[in-house]
N, C-alpha and C positions, 0 to 999 in steps of 0.2 A: 231460207224461207221468205216468201213474198207476203207483204201485207195484203189483206183483202181489199178489193176495189171499194172505194167509198160509195155509199148508197144513201138514198133518201131515208129518213128515219123509219118510214113505214114499209120500206122495201125489204124483202127477205133475202138472206144470203143463199148461195147454192146449197149450203149444208142443210138449210131448213127443209129442202125438198126431200131429204133423206131421213128426217127425224123418225118417221113412222117405221122405217126399216128396222130400227133398233128398239122398237117398242116404247118410244118416248112420246109424250103428248106435248104439243106446243103450248098448251095451257094446262099444266098439270094439277091445278087446284081441284080438290074434291068438292063437287057441287053440294054434297050432303053436309059439309062442314059449315058452321055458322061463321060470321065475319070475325068474331073474337077467336074462334078456334084456328082460323087461318092466319090471324094477325099476331097472336101472343108469342109464337116462337121467334118471329122477327124482332119483337120488342125485347124478349128475354136475352136473345143472342147479342143484339147490338148495343143496348142501353148501358152496358158496363163501361163503354168508352167515356161516359160522364166522369168516371174516376180519373181518366187520363187528363181531361180538361181541368178538373178541380185540383188534383194533386200536383200536376206540373205547373199550373198557374199560381197556386197559393204560395209556392216557394218564393216567388218574386216578392210578395208582401212580407213573408217571413224574413227574407234577406234584408229588406228595408228595416224591419224591426230589429234584427240582430245588429245591424250597423249602428242603429240609434242606441242600443243597449250597451254594446261593447266597444264601439269606436274603432280606433286604430288596431286594437288587439285582434279584431275580427277582419277589418279591411286590409290590413297589411299581411295577412296570412293567406295560404292557399285555400283555406276553408271557404272563402267567399265564392270562388269559382267552383270548387268541388261540390258544395251543398246544392248549388243550382243546376249543375250539369251532370252529376253522377247518375241521376235517375235515367237519363237518356242512355247511358252505357248499359245499365241493367235492363232497360227496355229492349235494346238490341239483342242481348243474350236471351231474354224471354221470348222475343219474336221468333228467333231462329229455332230455339228449343221446342216451343209449343207449335211452330209450323210443322216440324217433323212429327210430333206427337199427334196433332190433329189429323194428319194424312194417314199415318200408319197405325193408329190405335183408335182414337175416338174424338169426334168434335165435342161431344157433350162433356166427357170427363176432362178434356183439356181445359174447357171453360170452367168447370167446377174447381179444378186445381188452381187456376189463376185467380178465381174469386176468393178462395181461402187465403192465398198469399197476400192479396190486397188487404184483406181484413187484418191479418196478423201484423204485417209490417207497417201499415198505417198507424196502428195503435202503438207499436214500438217506437216509431219515429216521434210521435207526440210525447212519449215518455223518455226520450233520450237523456242520459245522465252520465257524467264523467266521474271517475273514481275520485273520492274526496271532494266532489263538487267542482273539479277543475274545468275551465272553459275548453281547453284543448281536448280533453277526454269527451266532453259533451258533444263537441263538434265532430269528433271522430266517430262517435256512436251514431249521430244523426246522418253522417255521410254513409256509413255502412248500412243502416236501415233503409236509407233512400235508394241505395243500389239494389238491395233485395226487393224493395217495393217496386222498382222498375221492372224486375223480372215478372212480377204479377201483372203489371200494366201491359207488358209485352205480350202476354198470353191472350189479352183481349183482342188483339189484332188478327192473327191467323185463325184462331179458334172462333172468336165472337163474330168478327166482321164477315168471315167466309161463310159461317153457318147462317148468318143473317141474310147474305146475298142468296144463298141456296134456298132459304125459307121464303124469299119473296116470290118464288115460282108459284106459290099457293095463292098469290094475290092477283087482282085483276090486271090484265095486260094494259099498258098505258099509264099505270100508277106505280109500277115496281121500283123505278129509280128513286122516286120521291120518298117512298117509305124506307128504303134502304138508307137514304141520306138523313131522313128525320131521326132514325134511331142509331146513327153512327156519328156523322160530323156535327149535326145539330146538338147531339148530346155532349160532344166535346166542347162546343161553344157555350152551351148552358152551364157546364161545369166551370169554364173559364170565367164567365160573368160572376158566378157565385164565389169564385176564388178570390175576388177582390171585394165583393159585397159583404161576405161573412166577416173578414177581418175588420172592415169598416164598422160594422155593427158592434163587434166585440170591443173595439177601441172605445166606442161611445158608451158601452155598458160598463166596461172595466176601468176606463180612463187610461191616460198615458203613464200613470204611476204603476200600472200592473201589466206591463207589456210582456213579461215572461208568461203570464197566464194566457194572454191573447194569442201568442204564436203557437203555444201548445194546443190550445183549444181549436185554433184554425186548422192545424194538422189533424187533430184527433177526430173532428167532425167528418173527416173523409172516410171513416168506416161506415157511415150510414148508407151511402149508395150501394156498395157491394152487398151489405147485409140485406137490403131490401130486395135484391135480385136472387138471393140464394135459393129461396123456395121455388120460384118459377124455373130456375135452371135445373133444379133437381128433378123436375117433372118433364124436362125436355126428352125427346127422342132424337135419334140421328136423322138428319135431313134425308129425304128420299133420294136425291141425287147422289149423296155420299154412299147410300146403300147399293145403288146401281153401278157406280163407276169407280169405287175405291180400289186401290191397289194394296190394301192392308194385308191381304192373304197371298201376295205374290211378290216377287222381286221387281222393283221399279227399273225399267230399262233406261237408265240415266243418259246413256249416250244418245238414244233416240229423242229423249225429252229435250236435251240441250240443243240438238240440231234443229228441233222444231220451234223452240221458244226463246233461244238465247237473245235474238235481236229485239224482239218485242219486250221481253223482260228488262233489257238494258235501257230501253227508252223510258218505260214506266218508272223504273227505279231512279233514273237520273232526274226526271221531272219532279218526283217526290223529294229527292235530295235537295233540289234547288228551292222548292216551296218551303220545306221545314227549316232550311238554313235561315231563311228570313223570318218566317211566321212565328216560330217559337222564341227566337231571340228577341223580336219586337215585343212579344207578349211578356216575357220575363223582365225586360228592362224598361217597359213603358212607364211603370210607376216611378222609377228613378228619374227618367226624363221629365215627367210631370213635376216631381219634387224640385228639380233644378229650376224649371220655369217659374214655379210658384214661389220659390225662395225658402230659406231656412226658417222663417218666422211663421210658416203655414202649419197648422195642426195636422197631425198624421191622418186623422179620419177624413179630412178634406182631400188630402193627396190620394187616399184609397178611393174616395168617392169619385174623383175625376177619373181614376183608373177604371172604376166600374162603368162609368159612362163610355169610356173608350172601348172597353170590352163588349158593351152592349151593341156596338155597331157590327160585331160579328154576326149576330143573330138574324137581322133582316136579310143580309146577303146570303146566309146559309139557307134560310127558309125559302126565299124567292128562287135561289139557285136550284133547290130541290125540284120545284115545279118546272123550271126552265130546262132542267136535265131531261125530263120526260118529253117536253115539247120539241126541243131541237137536237137532243142527243148529248151524251156526256162529252164526246170529243169536241164538238163545236162549242159547247158551253165553256169548256176548259180553256180553249185557246182565245176565245173572245174576251172573257173576263180577266184573264191574266194579262192580256195585252192592255186592256183599259187600266188595270192596276198599275202597270209599269208607267203609263202616261201620267197618272195622278201622282205617283211617287216622284217623278221628275219635277212635276209642278210644285210639290211640297218641298223638295230639296231647294228649288230656286227661291221659294218664298220663306225659307226657314228663318232667315234673319229677322223677318217681320213677325212671323208666327211665334217665335220663341221669346216672347215678352209676356210678362205677367198680365198685362191688360188685354192681351190677345189670346189668352189661354182657351177661350171658347172656340175661336177660329182654328187653333191648333187641333183641338179635340175633334171638331167636325171633319176637317180635311183628312186627318189621320184616320178617323173612323171610316170615312168613305174608302180610303186606301185598303183598310182591313176588310171591309165588307165586300169589295170587289174580289179580293183574294179568296174569300170564303165561297162566293158564288161560282168561282172558277175552279182552281185546283183543290181548294179546301173541300168542296162537295164531291168533286168528280174523280180525283186521283185514286181514292180508295175504291170507288165504284169501278173504275177502269181496271185496277189491279185484281179485283175480285171476279171480274167477268171476262177477262181476256185469256184465261187458261182453262184447261180441262179440270174436271172435279178431282181426278186422281192425284194431281200434284198441286191443286189450288192453294192449300195451306202453306206449302213451302214457297211457291211462286209469290204469293201475297206477302209472306214473311220476309223474303229477300227484298222486295220492293219497299215494304214498310220499314225494314231495318235500315235501308239506304236513307229513307227520310229521317229517321231518328239520328243516324250518323250525321246527317246534315245539320240537324238541330243541335247535336252535341258539339260539333265543330263551330257552329254559329255562336253559341253562348261564350266561346273562348275568343273567337275572331272579332265579334262586334266591339267588345271593349278595347281590343287592340287597335281597330280601325279608328275609334274615337280618340284614344290616347295619342296616336301618332298623327292625328290631323293637325294642321297648322293652328297653333293656339291652344291645343289640348282638348280634352274630352268635353269641357264645359263651354268651349267656344262655339261660334256659329258653324264652323267647318266640322267640329266634332259631332254636331247634330245632323249636318247635311250629308256627310260621307256615307253613313249607313244606308240612307235613302238612295243615293246614287248607285251604290253596289246592288241593293235589292231590286231597284227598278230595272237595271240592266239585265239582271238574271230573269226577271219577269218576261221581258221581251224575248229573251232567248228561249224560255220555256214555251211561249206562245208559238214560236216558229217550229220548235221540236214537235209539239202536239199537232200542229197543222199538217206537217209533212210526214210524220212517222207513226201516228196512232191510227189504229183501225176503227171502222165504224162499229158502234155497240148498240144493238137493238134490244127490244124487250125480252127476246128469247135467246139471247146470245149464250147464256150458260148451257142450255140444251144443245144448241147448234154447234157450240165449241166442242162439246163431248163427242158429238157425231163426227166432226172433222178430225178430232184426235184419234178416235177409234179407226176411222178409215185410213189414216196415216200409219198407225201401228200395223194394220192388216196388210197394207202394201209392203211393209218392211218385214213381213213374215212373223209378227208377234201375235200369239194366240189371245184374242180379246175375250175369250170365254173365261179367262181367269179374273176378269174385272168383277167387282162387286163383293159385298160382305158374304160370309158363309151362309147367312140366313137368306140372302137374295139368291145365291147360287142354288141352294136347296129348293127354294120356291120355284125357280126357273126350271130346274130338273124335274120337279114334280109335275109341273104343267106340261112339260114335254112328254113325260111318260103317259100322262092322262090322254094327251092328244093322239099318241101312237096307239094306245089301247082302244081308243074309240073308233079307229079307222075300220071300215068294213073290208073283209078279205076280197081281193080281186079275183075275177073269174079268168 
């Protein structure tokens, strides 16, 4: 398969010329719908990723609290790594499972199932308890609930993000990328900010004498976001693109799909792997780094406060990147900002010996924040957008799931690898090299991602979802596959009824 020739943002691909042939509208929004009616499905589908940002981020603060509460009994056990990393393993399982479900059964009900899982296992995580009050039992329970919670988080990606991308077709052309990003990646970043802000406030309220209450409340408050979306998601209908292009009622021609998409999917998945390898690891361990710089005599709430400030740098990059993605296109935005992130990362590694001092903590936070912000404006905003718009609707859930699962696999590996990189650095984890080496590794990967995106990703326009469906249909027909089997039964009946009506209305020929 060859990648499409790169074009200017406003230039249409050849497939766009054939859209009308298959009954698609390049701007499918219903003019009779109000702005809210066109927008709320995008909000309901995408905003659940707030839970990913909060629940994955808050475990970093919980990890710091557990270290303070239980000391070496916690840090010398495997629980420290398991508690922080196990959610990623569950998320991979959830992404792959719900990717299949969302393509072969329903986008809506895959979303509802993942929402319910989030509510149940977030609550159970907060109430983790060991038999007889044992620490080992409590940590084992927390690890188990966090794994199952990850399955629920995983469902938000192929079901929520894919349905969100398909729902943006109802929105005004030229604004679709930004609203997809606003209700996916920006939600993750908002959740990440609150994941350090909430524990900070709770420490101030409860004091450091009641840290057991703080970490349980910090986890337990994670049930609020999915509960707030439950009603809106219950009202959702299946996206129109899914109704037209689904393969839920036929056998997927996997060999044809793999021949058509294997190279593109490999590129998208590898870029996501690299980004999450660094991004999630930095997010989880940033609080620990700040604590090391501030020293042991600094109160916990101040450490969390500086962590909140660091996480706040995610947001301006993500919001600015949402608009830039519409202006210059996702591919160009991705490789530009990830290249700049790599440059700043090398700068930070070089200056780490100066920045990693208590009197220079503000400088550390600002430069580190710029590093994070550039990452969000580039791959953070755009890799999910690329994954959701570079495949046909019929297999989009599974395509997206594989790419996103690759990212979480990178995050899972990163949470284990980063501590090893620090510990094996000359001088150990708390030395200057222990802080520099992760930035050297991450920055090198950023530059590699930029090159990969520049040379291997296709152009993505405002109507790429529709034109990609047309391109995939044409490919299937050239290979002799009957595209009349595409679509839900409701859509097929509707199409059949319209055909019969057209035949019946023809005048007899003389």
